[in-house]
C-alpha positions in Angstrom: 118.6 137.7 92.0 115.9 135.4 93.7 114.6 133.1 91.5 111.7 133.4 89.6 108.1 132.6 91.3 106.4 130.2 89.5 103.1 130.8 87.9 101.0 128.0 89.0 101.0 127.5 93.1 102.2 124.1 94.4 99.6 121.9 95.6 101.2 122.0 99.6 103.1 124.4 101.6 104.5 124.7 104.8 102.6 126.3 107.7 103.8 127.5 110.7 101.3 126.3 113.5 100.7 126.9 117.1 98.7 124.8 119.5 95.6 126.3 120.7 93.8 123.3 122.2 94.6 119.6 123.4 91.6 117.5 123.7 91.8 113.6 124.9 88.9 111.7 123.0 89.6 108.4 124.1 92.8 106.4 126.0 93.7 105.8 122.1 92.9 109.3 120.9 93.7 112.9 121.2 92.7 115.7 119.3 95.5 119.1 118.6 93.7 122.0 117.9 95.7 124.1 115.5 95.9 128.0 114.1 98.1 130.6 112.5 98.0 133.4 110.5 98.7 131.8 107.3 95.7 129.4 107.8 93.6 131.8 105.8 95.2 130.1 102.9 95.0 126.4 104.1 92.8 123.9 101.6 89.3 123.5 102.8 88.5 120.1 100.6 88.6 117.8 103.9 87.6 114.2 103.4 90.7 112.2 103.7 93.4 114.4 102.5 97.2 114.1 103.7 99.2 116.3 105.2 102.5 116.1 107.2 103.4 116.9 110.8 106.6 118.1 111.5 107.8 117.7 114.6 110.1 120.1 116.2 113.2 118.8 118.3 113.5 118.6 122.0 114.7 121.8 122.3 111.8 123.2 120.5 113.9 123.9 117.3 112.3 123.6 113.7 114.5 123.9 110.3 113.9 126.8 107.9 111.7 124.8 105.4 110.8 128.5 103.4 107.4 128.5 106.0 108.2 132.4 106.2 110.0 133.1 102.4 106.8 133.5 99.9 109.4 132.2 96.8 110.4 129.3 98.8 106.0 128.9 99.2 105.8 130.1 95.6 108.6 127.4 94.4 107.2 124.5 96.7 110.8 123.9 97.3 109.8 122.8 101.2 111.3 119.3 100.7 114.4 120.0 99.0 115.2 122.2 101.5 114.4 119.6 104.4 116.5 117.1 101.9 119.3 119.3 101.5 119.5 119.6 105.3 122.6 117.7 107.3 120.5 114.6 108.7 121.1 115.4 112.6 118.9 119.2 111.6 116.0 117.3 109.9 113.2 117.6 111.5 111.2 114.6 111.7 108.0 114.1 109.5 104.9 112.2 109.6 101.9 111.7 107.3 98.2 112.3 109.2 94.7 113.4 108.1 92.8 116.5 107.9 89.9 115.8 110.7 88.3 119.3 110.3 89.3 122.8 109.2 87.6 125.8 110.1 88.3 128.4 107.9 86.5 131.0 109.7 88.3 130.6 112.5 91.3 129.5 110.8 91.4 126.5 113.3 93.0 123.2 111.7 92.3 119.9 114.0 94.2 116.7 113.5 93.4 113.5 115.5 96.7 111.3 116.8 96.6 108.0 117.7 98.5 107.6 120.9 100.6 104.2 120.9 102.2 102.5 123.8 105.7 102.9 122.1 105.1 106.3 120.1 107.0 107.4 117.4 108.0 110.9 117.2 104.6 112.1 116.2 102.7 110.2 118.6 105.4 111.2 121.8 104.6 115.1 120.6 100.9 114.4 120.7 100.9 112.7 124.1 103.4 116.0 125.6 101.7 118.5 123.9 100.3 121.6 125.1 99.1 125.4 124.0 101.4 127.7 122.8 103.6 124.8 121.4 104.6 125.0 118.0 105.6 123.0 114.9 105.3 123.0 111.1 102.4 121.5 109.1 102.8 121.0 105.1 99.1 121.3 103.8 97.2 122.0 101.0 97.3 125.8 99.3 93.6 127.0 98.3 95.2 129.2 96.0 96.6 126.2 94.3 94.5 124.9 91.3 95.6 121.7 92.5 94.7 122.2 96.2 92.9 118.8 96.0 96.1 117.4 95.8 96.3 114.2 98.7 92.7 112.8 98.4 92.0 109.5 98.0 88.2 109.3 98.4 87.2 108.9 94.6 83.4 107.2 95.3 82.6 109.4 91.6 78.9 108.4 90.8 78.6 105.5 93.4 76.0 105.8 96.3 76.4 102.4 97.5 79.9 102.5 100.0 82.0 100.7 101.8 84.8 101.7 104.3 86.8 100.1 106.1 89.7 100.8 108.3 91.9 100.5 111.6 92.4 103.4 113.9 94.9 105.0 112.2 92.2 105.6 109.5 89.2 106.9 111.8 89.8 110.5 111.5 89.4 110.0 107.7 86.7 107.8 107.6 84.7 109.7 110.5 85.9 113.2 108.0 84.1 111.2 105.0 81.0 110.4 106.8 80.1 113.5 108.2 80.7 114.8 104.6 78.0 112.7 103.1 74.6 113.5 101.8 71.3 111.6 102.3 71.4 109.4 99.3 74.4 107.8 100.3 73.5 103.8 101.6 76.9 103.3 103.6 78.7 100.7 105.7 81.6 101.3 107.6 83.9 99.3 109.9 86.4 101.0 112.1 88.8 98.7 114.2 90.6 100.3 117.2 92.4 99.2 120.4 89.4 99.4 123.2 85.7 100.1 123.7 86.6 103.1 125.2 88.1 104.3 121.7 84.8 104.6 120.0 84.5 107.9 119.2 81.4 110.3 118.0 80.7 111.6 115.0 79.8 115.4 114.4 76.6 114.7 112.4 73.2 113.2 113.4 72.8 110.2 113.1 71.6 109.2 109.2 69.5 105.8 108.2 71.9 105.2 105.3 75.0 105.6 107.4 75.7 102.2 109.1 79.0 102.7 111.2 80.4 99.9 113.5 83.0 100.1 115.8 85.4 96.9 116.4 87.3 97.4 119.3 90.4 94.3 119.5 90.8 94.4 123.2 93.3 92.1 123.0 92.7 90.6 119.8 95.6 90.8 117.1 95.8 94.0 114.8 93.4 93.5 111.6 91.4 90.1 112.9 88.2 92.0 113.9 88.1 93.8 110.4 88.8 91.0 108.6 86.2 88.9 110.1 83.8 91.7 109.9 84.3 92.0 105.8 84.0 88.7 105.2 80.9 88.8 107.1 79.9 91.5 105.4 80.9 90.5 101.6 78.8 87.3 102.8 75.5 89.1 103.3 76.2 91.4 100.4 76.4 89.1 97.1 74.3 91.3 95.5 76.2 94.4 95.9 78.7 92.4 94.9 77.6 91.0 92.0 76.5 94.0 90.7 80.2 96.0 90.9 82.1 93.0 89.1 84.7 93.5 86.8 83.3 93.0 83.2 86.2 90.8 82.4 88.7 88.7 84.4 91.8 90.6 86.8 95.2 89.6 88.0 96.4 91.3 91.2 100.0 92.0 91.4 101.7 90.4 94.2 102.9 93.5 96.7 105.1 93.3 99.5 104.2 95.3 101.9 107.7 95.1 103.5 109.2 96.7 100.7 106.5 98.4 98.5 104.3 100.6 98.7 100.4 99.7 99.1 98.7 102.3 97.6 95.9 102.9 94.7 93.0 105.5 95.1 91.3 105.2 91.2 90.1 108.1 89.8 86.4 109.0 89.8 84.7 106.5 87.4 80.8 105.1 86.7 79.1 102.8 88.9 77.1 102.5 92.1 79.6 100.4 94.3 82.6 102.4 95.7 84.8 100.8 98.4 87.7 102.5 100.5 90.2 100.5 102.6 93.3 102.2 104.7 95.4 101.2 107.7 98.0 98.8 108.4 99.3 97.1 105.1 99.1 93.8 105.4 95.6 93.5 107.0 94.3 96.1 104.1 96.4 93.5 100.8 93.9 91.2 102.7 91.0 93.1 102.3 91.5 93.8 98.5 92.0 90.5 97.6 89.2 89.5 99.2 87.2 92.4 97.3 88.8 91.9 94.3 90.2 88.4 93.9 87.7 86.5 95.9 84.2 88.3 94.7 85.3 89.8 91.5 84.9 93.4 92.5 86.2 95.6 89.7 89.0 96.9 91.0 89.0 100.6 89.8 86.4 101.0 92.3 88.4 100.0 95.0 90.5 102.5 96.7 93.1 101.1 99.3 95.9 102.9 101.2 98.8 101.2 103.4 99.2 103.7 106.0 101.5 101.9 108.2 103.5 98.9 108.6 102.8 96.4 112.0 106.4 96.3 113.5 108.2 99.5 110.9 108.0 102.8 111.2 107.3 105.6 108.2 109.7 106.1 105.8 109.9 109.7 105.2 110.2 110.4 101.4 
């Protein structure tokens, strides 16, 4: 007898996806557009929502994670099924951000960063062609928890700061495109080269100041750290107004061992910062705001997407 279907659908489910289009955006970015009949149920929160891209093996095979089983989907058992497989049969997966979802056309855009020494997802994206198939673990619009995986929680804040490297560029662009005219925002995005500056799909707004920071050979994070230092020096009034009501202590997180990730829930306040990318850089940027300038840590979201010299852990 099959297990009972849960009354409340899990936040995430597997989607069988087919590549519809591949667009090279720049030397370091490629946009892959996916579609699939089940995408009618794909979550529509957008912003910086996370998904998992499950990569086929070299022969194109993909493990059965319950993508065609309504009971497994309702149970949310995809990860248990993946974990219970023999190691040699576990397709690798990596975390990405929804760049855009078009519910009318049931098409999902995901922007991949192309590295010189790519991992499984980057290597797959570099050679992807229309018709290729894989799995995407994404939000279920039928679930009351379909907003799970969002770290953008500005609450009442209208004075906004966003900062990240190329891995955060898709999320930052998506967030900026969602903001209304009342937002007053500075955004800094470090990318490998000047040719990697991307265009937003929105008309320019006076309240949005987006600065692209090409490394062009500089150490990773250097341009971002330097720009945030300059911004802080010029934004003393903003930082003073966002100060914590009492002294704060930050635990020293070992980014080589521990997850660097915190996205406080929505609260009151005029200022909100969102920072993501390489963990050591994000850790330094957070300390710059919280420890050096006294910003209330409840107004600072920070996400270590990856660690220089290390591959993503699958867990």
